[in-house]
N, C-alpha and C positions, 0 to 999 in steps of 0.2 A: 505493500499500499503505499509507504513511503517513498518508493523508487517511482512510483506513478506522479506522485505528488512532486518529486523532486525535478523529473523530467518534464512534468507539465510547465514547471515554473520556467525550467530553461527554455522550453518552446517558447512559452508566451514572450518573455525576456528577448528572445532572438527574432522575434517576428519583425519587427521595424526594420531590422538589420538584415534581413533574408530577404525582403521584399524587393528590392532591385533585381535580386538575380533570379528570382522568381518570375518577374515580370519579363527578364530577358529570356528566359528558358521558355516562357509560353509565345513569347511572340516569334522564337525561332521553330517552335514545334507546331503551332499554327500555319496553315497554306495559306489562309486569308485574314486579315485583321477584324479580330473579334471585337466589338465594342464592349470593354467592361467598365463599369462605373468607378469610380475610386473607392468607395465604399465596399462595393461588391469583392473588389479587389484586396481590399484589407480582410476582407472573411476568408478569401480563396487562400492567402497567405497563412493566414493563423490555421485553417484545417489543412493545408498542408504540412506545416511544422507538428499540428498534432498528428497527423499521420506517421509522421517520421519518428515521432517521439513514441507512439504506441507501438511502432515496429522495433523499435530499440528496446522497449520494456520486454516484449516476447522475444526478443535475442537474448537478452539478459537472462531469461527464464524466470523472470518475476511474474507473480500473480495479474494479470491485467485487468484493471478496473478503470471505467470511465469517470466516474465521480471524483476521486482524487487526481485524475489526470487534468481535468476540465476546471478544478479548482485550482489546482498550480497553475495553470494557464492564465487563468483570472488574475492570480497575485502577481505572476511575471510581467504581464502585460499591463495592469493599472497600479503595480505596486507604488511606483514613485507617487502617484497622484494620492492613494491611500495614504501613504505616510505624511505627504504635504498637508492634507486635510486633517488628519489625526493632530499634528504639530500646531496647526493654524487653531483648531478647537482648544485646545489647551492653552493658547496663548491669548484668547480671546476671539468676539466675533470680529471685529475688525480686521483683526491678524490673519484670520481665517479667509476671508476674502483676497486678500493681499497673498496669501499661500498657494489659493487655489490657482488665481491668476498667474501666479509664477511657474506654477507646476504645468498650466497648460501652455503658457510660452515655452516652456522648456520642451514639452512632448512635439509641439508644431514647429520647433526651431526659430521662432521669432525673437527668441532671449537672446540670440547670438548677434546681432546686427549691431 
């Protein structure tokens, strides 16, 4: 069970980094340009990473369970935002808004201008 959770968290964390490679592979494999929306491609990238994680769980011989895998992926994908929200709540409501905005900027890349 812990293996599923850890590999799910790794898959969720690596999803944004793997997305360009998945996009490139999809464009090379498809004979025609298939219109895929940005949100749909985010889901496709996450599902691709979860499939890879579930295959790795099977190869490692661990008991494959979907719930811990998905829970780990949720934590890996949104972990930075969860931590920022928790820290913001502990500091007060005004700080929570600032922390949430900072986390959103970090995730979108706007904070690096």
